[in-house]
Z-matrix of the N, CA and C atoms (Angstrom, degrees):
N
C 1 1.386
C 2 1.562 1 114.63
N 3 1.269 2 115.33 1 -7.31
C 4 1.484 3 115.06 2 -179.61
C 5 1.403 4 119.20 3 -70.89
N 6 1.272 5 117.12 4 -20.56
C 7 1.523 6 122.93 5 -177.30
C 8 1.569 7 110.09 6 -84.92
N 9 1.309 8 116.73 7 -7.01
C 10 1.501 9 123.13 8 177.75
C 11 1.535 10 109.06 9 -68.88
N 12 1.361 11 116.17 10 147.51
C 13 1.374 12 118.39 11 169.06
C 14 1.489 13 112.57 12 -63.62
N 15 1.300 14 118.54 13 150.25
C 16 1.540 15 121.79 14 -172.44
C 17 1.498 16 109.35 15 -53.93
N 18 1.273 17 121.84 16 -36.56
C 19 1.465 18 122.73 17 -169.49
C 20 1.488 19 105.53 18 -71.78
N 21 1.319 20 129.05 19 -22.17
C 22 1.467 21 129.33 20 178.91
C 23 1.421 22 113.18 21 -89.43
N 24 1.315 23 122.81 22 -11.67
C 25 1.521 24 124.83 23 -175.19
C 26 1.467 25 110.99 24 -64.25
N 27 1.239 26 120.19 25 -32.89
C 28 1.455 27 122.48 26 -176.54
C 29 1.594 28 116.39 27 -79.53
N 30 1.240 29 113.87 28 -4.73
C 31 1.569 30 115.92 29 -177.61
C 32 1.541 31 112.66 30 -96.21
N 33 1.253 32 113.11 31 128.45
C 34 1.525 33 117.74 32 165.92
C 35 1.574 34 106.14 33 -90.37
N 36 1.168 35 115.54 34 145.76
C 37 1.544 36 120.71 35 175.91
C 38 1.524 37 107.67 36 -107.26
N 39 1.329 38 123.60 37 -4.57
C 40 1.378 39 126.79 38 177.98
C 41 1.568 40 106.34 39 -134.76
N 42 1.353 41 116.92 40 145.59
C 43 1.523 42 115.20 41 171.79
C 44 1.459 43 109.51 42 -60.39
N 45 1.302 44 112.68 43 141.12
C 46 1.417 45 125.17 44 -177.98
C 47 1.548 46 112.30 45 -123.42
N 48 1.350 47 117.80 46 144.21
C 49 1.437 48 116.88 47 -177.21
C 50 1.436 49 121.47 48 -58.26
N 51 1.289 50 116.26 49 -20.49
C 52 1.547 51 119.57 50 178.02
C 53 1.488 52 112.42 51 -66.31
N 54 1.357 53 116.26 52 -14.58
C 55 1.502 54 122.55 53 179.09
C 56 1.576 55 113.11 54 -89.21
N 57 1.234 56 114.46 55 -5.20
C 58 1.496 57 119.61 56 -175.51
C 59 1.590 58 113.08 57 -59.12
N 60 1.411 59 115.01 58 -52.48
C 61 1.477 60 115.90 59 178.52
C 62 1.543 61 118.85 60 -50.96
N 63 1.290 62 114.61 61 -35.17
C 64 1.435 63 121.08 62 -174.05
C 65 1.592 64 113.44 63 -73.90
N 66 1.348 65 114.58 64 -4.72
C 67 1.426 66 120.56 65 177.36
C 68 1.577 67 111.33 66 -93.05
N 69 1.272 68 117.76 67 -6.31
C 70 1.374 69 122.71 68 -170.47
C 71 1.580 70 121.08 69 -52.07
N 72 1.298 71 110.55 70 -43.60
C 73 1.583 72 117.75 71 -172.36
C 74 1.527 73 107.48 72 -98.02
N 75 1.217 74 123.22 73 15.46
C 76 1.531 75 123.79 74 -178.81
C 77 1.468 76 114.56 75 -85.58
N 78 1.257 77 118.20 76 -12.99
C 79 1.477 78 120.56 77 -177.02
C 80 1.545 79 106.60 78 -136.39
N 81 1.359 80 115.46 79 -147.71
C 82 1.466 81 118.30 80 -169.22
C 83 1.561 82 110.50 81 -95.62
N 84 1.198 83 119.83 82 -169.35
C 85 1.558 84 130.24 83 -172.17
C 86 1.504 85 108.74 84 -60.39
N 87 1.380 86 116.66 85 -47.90
C 88 1.346 87 121.80 86 -175.06
C 89 1.513 88 112.41 87 -67.62
N 90 1.398 89 116.96 88 -34.62
C 91 1.415 90 123.76 89 174.71
C 92 1.547 91 108.07 90 -63.75
N 93 1.255 92 117.59 91 -41.86
C 94 1.472 93 120.33 92 -177.73
C 95 1.476 94 114.60 93 -64.59
N 96 1.404 95 115.24 94 -35.19
C 97 1.388 96 121.58 95 178.11
C 98 1.663 97 110.28 96 -73.71
N 99 1.308 98 108.62 97 -34.49
C 100 1.574 99 112.22 98 173.84
C 101 1.446 100 112.20 99 -65.83
N 102 1.330 101 119.96 100 -44.25
C 103 1.449 102 123.03 101 175.92
C 104 1.590 103 111.04 102 -61.53
N 105 1.279 104 115.94 103 -44.50
C 106 1.488 105 122.59 104 179.60
C 107 1.625 106 107.19 105 -57.49
N 108 1.294 107 117.35 106 -43.74
C 109 1.518 108 123.18 107 173.51
C 110 1.611 109 108.98 108 -54.76
N 111 1.317 110 111.18 109 -57.79
C 112 1.454 111 115.74 110 -176.95
C 113 1.436 112 117.11 111 -59.87
N 114 1.305 113 117.33 112 -44.38
C 115 1.466 114 126.78 113 179.34
C 116 1.591 115 111.77 114 -58.54
N 117 1.290 116 112.91 115 -22.63
C 118 1.580 117 113.39 116 -178.48
C 119 1.559 118 108.83 117 -89.78
N 120 1.311 119 115.60 118 -8.25
C 121 1.437 120 120.17 119 -172.88
C 122 1.596 121 110.99 120 -85.62
N 123 1.317 122 121.83 121 146.39
C 124 1.404 123 118.79 122 169.40
C 125 1.574 124 115.64 123 -59.79
N 126 1.288 125 113.76 124 159.02
C 127 1.510 126 110.75 125 -175.74
C 128 1.570 127 113.43 126 -68.16
N 129 1.325 128 115.47 127 -23.06
C 130 1.450 129 112.42 128 -174.00
C 131 1.615 130 109.77 129 -95.52
N 132 1.439 131 116.91 130 9.26
C 133 1.384 132 122.23 131 172.25
C 134 1.599 133 108.56 132 -54.82
N 135 1.273 134 117.80 133 147.65
C 136 1.578 135 118.96 134 173.42
C 137 1.484 136 111.59 135 -60.41
N 138 1.343 137 118.76 136 -37.99
C 139 1.541 138 117.76 137 -173.43
C 140 1.519 139 104.38 138 -71.24
N 141 1.427 140 117.59 139 -44.17
C 142 1.395 141 117.28 140 177.73
C 143 1.486 142 117.07 141 -57.23
N 144 1.282 143 114.02 142 -45.04
C 145 1.507 144 121.14 143 169.99
C 146 1.394 145 110.39 144 -57.66
N 147 1.365 146 125.74 145 -48.10
C 148 1.381 147 123.59 146 -176.72
C 149 1.558 148 110.08 147 -63.97
N 150 1.331 149 121.91 148 -41.78
C 151 1.432 150 125.12 149 -179.37
C 152 1.586 151 106.36 150 -61.61
N 153 1.274 152 119.10 151 -37.70
C 154 1.445 153 122.33 152 176.17
C 155 1.491 154 113.54 153 -63.50
N 156 1.302 155 117.92 154 -44.65
C 157 1.446 156 126.39 155 174.77
C 158 1.495 157 108.43 156 -59.78
N 159 1.397 158 123.49 157 -47.58
C 160 1.384 159 122.53 158 177.80
C 161 1.481 160 110.64 159 -58.31
N 162 1.352 161 120.59 160 -48.18
C 163 1.487 162 125.09 161 179.92
C 164 1.440 163 112.53 162 -56.40
N 165 1.337 164 119.13 163 -42.97
C 166 1.474 165 126.02 164 -178.55
C 167 1.565 166 107.03 165 -60.76
N 168 1.363 167 112.84 166 -45.04
C 169 1.472 168 115.73 167 -178.64
C 170 1.514 169 116.16 168 -71.93
N 171 1.378 170 112.30 169 -41.01
C 172 1.500 171 113.18 170 178.27
C 173 1.583 172 112.22 171 -73.33
N 174 1.333 173 113.06 172 -31.02
C 175 1.430 174 112.61 173 179.35
C 176 1.392 175 121.51 174 -87.76
N 177 1.417 176 113.76 175 -1.32
C 178 1.527 177 119.95 176 -179.47
C 179 1.510 178 113.97 177 64.30
N 180 1.400 179 117.81 178 36.02
C 181 1.454 180 120.04 179 -175.90
C 182 1.471 181 119.07 180 -66.22
N 183 1.406 182 115.97 181 -21.62
C 184 1.487 183 120.42 182 -170.82
C 185 1.554 184 110.15 183 -64.67
N 186 1.379 185 115.42 184 -46.26
C 187 1.428 186 109.79 185 179.90
C 188 1.592 187 121.73 186 -88.44
N 189 1.361 188 105.03 187 12.34
C 190 1.566 189 115.02 188 -179.74
C 191 1.597 190 105.22 189 -67.24
N 192 1.317 191 110.30 190 144.85
C 193 1.509 192 118.43 191 -179.05
C 194 1.541 193 106.40 192 -132.93
N 195 1.351 194 111.82 193 153.03
C 196 1.513 195 120.67 194 -171.76
C 197 1.482 196 106.51 195 -57.34
N 198 1.324 197 117.78 196 -39.29
C 199 1.521 198 116.67 197 -175.34
C 200 1.604 199 115.03 198 -91.83
N 201 1.274 200 114.69 199 18.30
C 202 1.392 201 117.46 200 177.26
C 203 1.519 202 112.58 201 -90.89
N 204 1.331 203 116.91 202 154.65
C 205 1.542 204 120.81 203 -179.01
C 206 1.476 205 107.78 204 -58.24
N 207 1.180 206 124.34 205 -39.31
C 208 1.514 207 121.00 206 -179.89
C 209 1.409 208 115.11 207 -64.16
N 210 1.393 209 117.90 208 -49.61
C 211 1.464 210 123.89 209 171.92
C 212 1.507 211 114.44 210 -54.78
N 213 1.261 212 117.84 211 -37.10
C 214 1.460 213 121.36 212 -178.56
C 215 1.501 214 114.35 213 -72.20
N 216 1.432 215 114.57 214 -28.29
C 217 1.339 216 120.33 215 176.67
C 218 1.537 217 111.17 216 -80.35
N 219 1.312 218 114.98 217 -22.70
C 220 1.501 219 119.11 218 170.59
C 221 1.515 220 109.37 219 111.52
N 222 1.263 221 114.34 220 154.15
C 223 1.498 222 120.53 221 179.66
C 224 1.471 223 108.16 222 -66.44
N 225 1.309 224 118.44 223 -41.08
C 226 1.520 225 125.60 224 -172.53
C 227 1.592 226 107.94 225 -58.75
N 228 1.331 227 112.15 226 -46.60
C 229 1.485 228 111.23 227 177.24
C 230 1.525 229 116.62 228 -70.65
N 231 1.338 230 112.08 229 -33.43
C 232 1.449 231 119.07 230 174.81
C 233 1.534 232 113.57 231 -61.75
N 234 1.268 233 114.65 232 -42.52
C 235 1.551 234 122.83 233 175.24
C 236 1.593 235 111.83 234 -61.33
N 237 1.369 236 110.19 235 -47.20
C 238 1.465 237 113.13 236 174.49
C 239 1.536 238 113.67 237 -61.32
N 240 1.277 239 120.37 238 -38.67
C 241 1.466 240 123.02 239 177.42
C 242 1.462 241 109.68 240 -64.32
N 243 1.367 242 116.88 241 -47.13
C 244 1.414 243 121.45 242 -176.33
C 245 1.576 244 110.69 243 -59.55
N 246 1.302 245 120.22 244 -44.05
C 247 1.429 246 121.02 245 173.40
C 248 1.450 247 117.43 246 -66.49
N 249 1.456 248 120.08 247 -45.56
C 250 1.316 249 123.58 248 -179.38
C 251 1.555 250 114.26 249 -67.89
N 252 1.318 251 121.15 250 -23.42
C 253 1.338 252 122.92 251 -178.00
C 254 1.432 253 113.60 252 -98.79
N 255 1.398 254 119.84 253 1.72
C 256 1.366 255 121.74 254 177.33
C 257 1.471 256 109.29 255 -68.81
N 258 1.360 257 119.24 256 118.97
C 259 1.420 258 120.03 257 -171.03
C 260 1.600 259 114.48 258 -85.59
N 261 1.298 260 118.77 259 -24.96
C 262 1.455 261 119.39 260 175.62
C 263 1.443 262 113.30 261 -73.54
N 264 1.311 263 121.32 262 168.94
C 265 1.485 264 128.16 263 -177.77
C 266 1.529 265 113.57 264 -68.29
N 267 1.343 266 116.77 265 176.16
C 268 1.433 267 115.09 266 175.22
C 269 1.562 268 117.18 267 -70.58
N 270 1.352 269 112.54 268 -21.96
C 271 1.509 270 114.77 269 177.73
C 272 1.556 271 108.18 270 -64.86
N 273 1.332 272 113.49 271 -39.99
C 274 1.525 273 116.32 272 -180.00
C 275 1.581 274 111.13 273 -63.08
N 276 1.425 275 115.62 274 -39.70
C 277 1.360 276 117.37 275 175.06
C 278 1.585 277 112.78 276 -58.28
N 279 1.342 278 114.43 277 -39.97
C 280 1.468 279 117.57 278 178.10
C 281 1.472 280 111.95 279 -69.31
N 282 1.250 281 121.49 280 -24.48
C 283 1.515 282 122.94 281 172.26
C 284 1.406 283 107.71 282 -66.87
N 285 1.392 284 120.97 283 -46.51
C 286 1.371 285 121.80 284 178.55
C 287 1.551 286 108.30 285 -56.19
N 288 1.402 287 118.91 286 -49.06
C 289 1.319 288 120.48 287 178.03
C 290 1.568 289 122.52 288 -54.73
N 291 1.315 290 106.20 289 -35.26
C 292 1.490 291 115.73 290 177.14
C 293 1.663 292 108.98 291 -68.43
N 294 1.161 293 109.87 292 -38.78
C 295 1.629 294 115.52 293 176.83
C 296 1.552 295 108.60 294 -66.43
N 297 1.326 296 118.54 295 -38.00
C 298 1.418 297 120.10 296 177.95
C 299 1.511 298 110.55 297 -69.60
N 300 1.427 299 117.70 298 -33.94
C 301 1.410 300 121.18 299 177.45
C 302 1.561 301 108.07 300 -63.00
N 303 1.235 302 118.34 301 -38.80
C 304 1.459 303 119.17 302 179.76
C 305 1.519 304 111.96 303 -69.26
N 306 1.255 305 118.17 304 -31.69
C 307 1.591 306 125.69 305 177.53
C 308 1.610 307 102.20 306 -65.05
N 309 1.168 308 113.22 307 -52.99
C 310 1.546 309 120.63 308 -176.54
C 311 1.613 310 110.65 309 -58.63
N 312 1.463 311 112.45 310 -51.27
C 313 1.381 312 112.55 311 173.59
C 314 1.557 313 120.57 312 -59.07
N 315 1.352 314 117.32 313 -36.41
C 316 1.411 315 126.92 314 179.59
C 317 1.587 316 104.66 315 -64.26
N 318 1.341 317 116.75 316 -48.30
C 319 1.453 318 115.25 317 -176.52
C 320 1.493 319 111.93 318 -72.07
N 321 1.314 320 115.31 319 -32.66
C 322 1.480 321 117.93 320 -178.30
C 323 1.590 322 108.23 321 -66.60
N 324 1.244 323 116.47 322 -40.85
C 325 1.530 324 124.90 323 178.99
C 326 1.527 325 106.38 324 -62.62
N 327 1.359 326 117.23 325 -46.26
C 328 1.427 327 118.59 326 -176.91
C 329 1.548 328 112.97 327 -66.03
N 330 1.245 329 111.60 328 -34.66
C 331 1.524 330 119.79 329 178.62
C 332 1.505 331 108.49 330 -65.40
N 333 1.338 332 115.59 331 -46.78
C 334 1.447 333 117.65 332 -178.37
C 335 1.522 334 107.61 333 -63.48
N 336 1.277 335 118.21 334 -41.34
C 337 1.535 336 117.84 335 -179.49
C 338 1.511 337 110.86 336 -57.17
N 339 1.405 338 112.24 337 -43.95
C 340 1.581 339 118.78 338 -178.77
C 341 1.517 340 107.04 339 -59.21
N 342 1.300 341 117.74 340 -42.76
C 343 1.487 342 120.06 341 -178.00
C 344 1.538 343 115.33 342 -64.06
N 345 1.310 344 114.30 343 -28.56
C 346 1.437 345 120.91 344 -176.25
C 347 1.580 346 102.94 345 -81.21
N 348 1.206 347 120.83 346 -41.09
C 349 1.398 348 124.27 347 177.97
C 350 1.492 349 121.22 348 -56.06
């Protein structure tokens, strides 16, 4: 990232775990407890990775580009908007999280198999 102009260095294009704590008060009490749990984990913990995968999918991070309006507003604001605008209940969010955990587990086991080979 050192070759980027100074103005672009502050932008994340994918949801990153350091943003997790800021999402704490955006939904109900169970959500806050869940965020507290995640915030206490290391960034490489499977649950932290799964939450990041969930946020990337829900927020539509993959097609985001540095010169887009969303990127210029910042990943933090986009993450807030993603959670605040989620229309279903917290249980549905947890279902998305469980699916993301399966994705992380699958990729982790594939990675371990490749290291053994």
